C-alpha positions as CSV (number, residue, x, y, z in Angstrom):
1,M,0.1,0.1,0.2
2,A,1.7,3.3,-0.9
3,A,1.5,6.6,1.0
4,D,-0.6,9.4,-0.4
5,L,0.1,11.8,2.1
6,Q,0.6,15.2,0.7
7,Y,0.7,18.6,2.3
8,E,0.9,22.2,1.3
9,F,1.3,24.7,4.1
10,T,3.4,27.9,5.1
11,A,5.7,28.3,7.8
12,A,8.1,30.3,9.6
13,L,11.9,29.2,9.5
14,W,13.2,28.9,12.8
15,P,17.0,28.3,13.9
16,W,18.5,25.5,15.8
17,E,22.0,26.2,16.7
18,V,24.1,23.2,17.2
19,R,27.8,23.4,18.2
20,R,28.7,26.3,16.1
21,D,26.6,25.4,13.2
22,L,22.9,26.8,12.6
23,W,20.4,24.5,11.5
24,T,17.0,25.8,10.2
25,F,13.5,24.2,10.2
26,V,9.9,24.5,9.7
27,S,7.1,22.8,11.9
28,L,4.9,20.7,10.3
29,P,1.0,21.6,10.9
30,D,-0.6,19.6,13.9
31,R,-2.8,17.6,11.5
32,A,-0.2,16.9,9.1
33,S,2.2,15.4,11.9
34,A,-0.6,13.5,13.4
35,E,-1.5,11.9,10.0
36,I,2.1,11.2,9.5
37,A,2.7,9.6,12.9
38,E,-0.2,7.3,12.4
39,F,0.8,6.3,9.0
40,A,4.5,5.7,9.7
41,D,3.9,3.6,13.0
42,G,6.5,1.0,12.8
43,L,7.9,2.2,9.4
44,T,10.1,4.9,10.7
45,R,14.0,5.3,10.3
46,G,16.7,6.7,12.8
47,F,15.6,9.1,15.1
48,G,12.1,8.4,14.2
49,S,12.5,10.1,10.9
50,V,10.0,9.6,7.7
51,P,11.0,10.0,4.4
52,V,9.6,12.8,2.2
53,R,9.8,14.9,-0.8
54,V,9.8,18.5,-0.4
55,R,9.4,21.6,-2.5
56,I,9.9,25.1,-1.4
57,G,10.1,27.8,-3.8
58,T,12.4,26.9,-6.7
59,M,14.0,23.5,-5.0
60,T,12.8,20.0,-4.7
61,W,14.7,17.5,-2.8
62,R,14.1,14.5,-0.6
63,T,14.8,14.5,3.0
64,S,13.1,13.0,6.2
65,V,11.0,14.7,8.9
66,F,11.8,14.2,12.2
67,P,9.6,14.2,15.6
68,G,10.4,16.9,17.9
69,G,8.6,20.0,17.0
70,T,6.6,21.7,19.4
71,G,3.4,19.7,20.8
72,G,5.3,16.7,19.6
73,G,4.8,17.4,15.9
74,Y,7.4,16.7,12.8
75,V,9.8,19.0,11.8
76,L,11.6,19.9,8.5
77,P,15.2,20.5,8.0
78,V,15.9,23.3,5.4
79,K,19.4,23.3,4.2
80,R,21.4,26.5,3.5
81,A,21.4,25.8,-0.3
82,V,17.5,25.9,-0.1
83,R,17.4,28.9,1.9
84,E,20.2,30.6,-0.4
85,A,18.4,29.8,-3.7
86,N,15.0,31.3,-2.2
87,G,16.7,34.4,-0.6
88,V,14.9,33.3,2.9
89,E,16.5,33.4,6.1
90,V,15.4,32.6,9.7
91,G,12.0,34.1,10.5
92,D,10.6,34.4,6.9
93,E,7.7,32.5,6.1
94,V,8.0,29.7,3.4
95,A,5.3,27.9,1.3
96,V,5.9,24.0,1.6
97,S,5.0,21.1,-0.5
98,L,5.6,17.9,1.1
99,E,5.2,14.1,0.0
100,V,5.4,11.1,2.4
101,L,7.2,8.6,0.6
102,V,6.8,5.7,2.9
103,G,4.7,2.9,1.9
């Protein structure tokens, strides 16, 4: 059975500083997080990650979402190349198109 979990939402980029590196993330909406968690139960990878295909602005790539958002939701890492290609930075709102690839 293939996943048909696709989401479009807008969210603000937020920072997480680890050592000297700056990582940026967006938090998935509560409904999307709950549906993904229910669907992926037992199918997750390391750190509870779920593989996804994402589009933000001009870039599309494969990555994973991770549990750990506020309220227990999933978060999506947004790498520097994506931020630079789209001219966005921490605090900016980005439009996200996300498709779950498990299933």
